[in-house]
C-alpha positions in Angstrom: 110.0 103.8 108.1 113.6 105.5 106.8 114.6 102.3 105.3 111.0 101.6 103.5 111.2 104.7 102.4 114.8 104.5 100.8 113.7 101.4 99.2 111.2 103.1 97.4 113.6 106.0 96.4 116.6 103.5 95.2 114.4 101.1 93.6 114.4 103.5 90.2 118.0 104.4 90.4 118.7 100.7 90.0 116.8 100.3 87.2 117.9 103.5 85.5 121.8 102.0 85.5 120.9 99.7 82.9 119.2 96.1 82.3 120.8 93.6 84.7 120.2 90.0 84.4 118.4 88.1 81.8 118.6 89.8 78.2 116.1 89.4 75.5 116.5 85.9 74.0 117.9 84.5 76.9 116.4 81.1 78.6 114.3 81.1 81.2 116.3 79.6 84.3 114.9 76.4 85.6 113.3 76.4 88.5 110.7 74.5 91.1 109.5 76.3 93.9 106.6 76.0 96.5 103.6 77.7 96.4 100.8 79.1 98.5 98.3 76.5 97.4 100.9 73.5 98.8 102.4 72.5 95.6 105.4 73.1 93.9 105.5 74.9 90.3 107.7 75.7 87.6 108.0 76.4 84.1 106.9 73.6 82.3 103.9 74.6 80.1 104.8 74.9 76.4 102.8 78.2 76.3 104.3 81.4 76.7 105.4 82.3 80.4 105.2 85.4 82.5 107.1 85.6 85.4 106.6 88.5 88.0 108.2 89.3 91.2 105.7 90.3 93.9 105.9 91.7 97.3 103.0 91.2 100.1 103.9 94.7 101.2 105.2 96.7 98.2 102.8 100.0 97.6 103.8 99.2 93.9 102.6 95.7 94.0 99.7 96.7 96.2 98.8 98.9 93.3 99.1 96.9 90.6 97.9 93.4 91.6 94.6 93.5 90.4 95.6 94.7 87.4 98.5 91.8 87.2 95.6 89.4 88.4 93.2 90.6 85.3 96.0 90.1 83.0 96.2 86.4 84.3 92.6 85.9 83.9 92.7 87.3 80.6 95.6 85.1 78.9 94.3 81.7 80.9 95.3 78.9 79.0 97.2 81.3 76.2 100.2 82.4 78.9 101.0 80.8 82.2 101.8 83.5 84.4 104.0 82.5 87.8 104.1 85.2 90.7 107.3 84.9 92.5 108.2 86.2 96.0 111.8 86.2 97.2 111.8 88.7 99.8 113.8 87.8 103.3 111.4 86.5 105.6 114.4 87.6 108.5 113.9 91.0 108.0 110.5 91.3 106.5 108.7 89.0 108.6 105.3 89.8 106.6 107.0 88.4 103.4 106.1 85.0 104.9 104.2 81.9 102.9 101.6 82.5 105.5 101.1 86.6 104.7 101.6 85.6 100.6 98.4 83.2 101.2 96.3 85.6 102.7 97.7 88.0 99.6 96.4 85.4 97.4 93.4 84.6 99.0 92.3 88.1 99.3 92.8 89.2 95.8 91.8 85.7 94.5 94.6 85.5 92.6 93.8 83.3 89.2 98.0 82.3 88.9 100.3 80.5 90.9 102.1 82.4 93.7 105.6 81.3 94.7 107.9 81.2 97.5 111.8 81.7 96.8 113.3 81.1 100.2 116.7 81.1 98.7 116.6 83.6 96.7 118.3 81.6 93.6 115.4 82.1 91.5 115.4 85.9 91.6 119.3 85.9 91.1 119.2 83.8 88.3 116.5 86.0 86.4 118.6 89.1 87.8 115.2 90.4 89.1 115.5 93.9 90.7 112.1 95.1 92.0 108.5 94.4 93.1 107.2 94.1 90.3 109.5 93.1 88.0 107.9 91.3 84.6 109.9 88.5 82.5 107.5 87.4 79.8 109.0 84.5 77.5 107.7 82.5 74.0 106.7 79.2 73.8 110.6 77.9 73.5 111.0 80.2 77.0 113.4 82.8 75.4 113.0 85.9 77.0 110.6 88.2 74.6 109.5 91.3 76.9 111.1 92.5 80.3 109.4 96.0 81.1 106.7 97.9 83.0 103.1 96.2 82.9 101.8 99.9 82.0 102.4 104.0 82.3 100.5 104.8 85.6 101.4 102.2 88.5 99.7 104.1 91.0 96.3 104.8 89.3 94.8 102.3 86.8 92.4 105.0 85.8 95.4 107.1 84.2 96.8 104.1 82.1 97.0 104.8 78.5 99.7 102.4 77.2 99.8 98.9 78.7 102.9 97.5 77.6 103.1 94.0 78.9 99.8 93.6 77.3 100.8 95.0 73.9 104.2 92.3 74.2 101.8 89.5 74.8 99.5 90.3 71.9 102.2 90.6 69.8 103.6 87.5 71.0 100.7 85.4 70.5 99.8 86.8 66.9 103.7 85.6 66.3 104.7 89.2 66.0 107.9 90.8 66.6 107.7 92.1 70.5 109.3 95.7 70.4 112.3 95.8 72.1 112.4 99.0 73.2 111.0 98.5 76.7 110.8 100.4 79.5 111.7 99.1 82.6 109.6 98.3 85.4 109.3 100.4 88.8 108.9 99.0 92.3 110.6 98.6 95.7 113.9 96.9 95.9 114.2 92.9 96.7 114.8 92.2 100.0 118.0 90.2 99.5 119.2 88.3 102.4 122.6 89.2 103.8 125.7 88.1 102.9 126.2 86.5 106.2 123.1 84.5 105.8 124.0 82.9 102.4 
């Protein structure tokens, strides 16, 4: 429990240190990962792409997963949405593919949910927390990396929908504002260096 609380406290501090990994304008790293549907998935579509790093246990994800699913359904056919779970199963057994399948079924996810067992994709993105959002245009250049909205805990208190606004701007071929507020969440549960 103490380790879990420390992860919650440290994630915002890590984000406050500044952007890491992909920067605006960077290309989407190539990947193919197994999904909860038993098939591999990657960013092949020519539509815009939104990748979100998820977890089966993180309270930030549990509080926002219905909104993430609603986003995927709203933009179905316009934006390819891929969820990725990169958490280490050796230290966090409930982040397994089987638990992901239960999560996806329980939430009736309208997007593909993938397991990054090696964590190479999460490292290529520079993902920091769950949830962590990356929006790419149709040429697979990063245009948005920030929070979903201004109230992760309570959807009734949302007044600013940052990810949706960025998506609407992208689809309308308007510039996506570069002033982006980082997402908050639980730190990704990385494998120990000895396990790599």
